[in-house]
N, C-alpha and C positions, 0 to 999 in steps of 0.2 A: 187294408188288405195285406195279407201275408203271403209271400211266395215261398215255395219250397227251397229256393236257393238260399234264403236267409237261415234256414235250419240245417240244410245239407247241401253245401255249395257244390259238391262233386257229383250229386245225383244227376242222372240222365234227364235232360229236358227241365231241369230244376227252375230255370228262370221263367218258363212259361206256365208252370203249374201253380195255381192259386190254392192255398190251404185255408179251410174254414174252421177246422177243429183238429184236435189230437185225441185219439181214442184207443183203448185197449180192450174194449168190450163191444163186440159186434152187435149186441142187442141195443146199444146206445149210439152206434155209429151213424153219422149223418153224411149226406153227399158232400164231397169235398174234403173229407177228413183223411189224415194220415193214420193208418192202422199200425199199432205196435203189437207184433205177434210174439209176445213173451212166452217163455216156457216156465210155467209155474209149478207149484207143488201138487195142484189138483188138476189143472188143465194145461194143454199144450196149445198155445195160440196159433201155431202153424196149422192146426186142424181147422181153424176158422177163417183161413185166408179166402176161401171161395165165398163165404158169407160176407166178408168185408168187401169183396169185389162187387157182389150183387147189391150191396147197400150203397155203393158209390164212392169207395175210397179212391184217393188220387195217388197214394204211395203206400208202400208196405215196408216197415222196418222189422227185420228179423235178426235173431242172434248172430253174431259174427261167425260162429262156428257151424252154422246151419249148412248142411250139404244140399246141393241142388236136388238130389233125389227126395229130400224131405218136403220140397215145395211142390204145389200143384203145377202141372205142365201147361195149364191153360191160362196162366196169368197174361193178360194183354200186354203187348210191348209198350203201350202208352202209360202203363203203371210201373214206375220204377220200384225195384226191390233193393232196399238199402241195407247194407250189413254194417 
């Protein structure tokens, strides 16, 4: 069993969050995964954050320079957003 604290020690509630997978494609995301919202040449992963939440992600990793205005306002407080 992997806990978020082993990947991101400074993430909020990291010691209580169990991680089952790492994923950057919401079509393949499974419950318990950390979603990496990369900005690519064809797609912007930030646009898929709501899909990741609906699929059961436990944390979201966004680019360090992502502005708060680029993120959905409905991200539950229980899901840490990591920069």
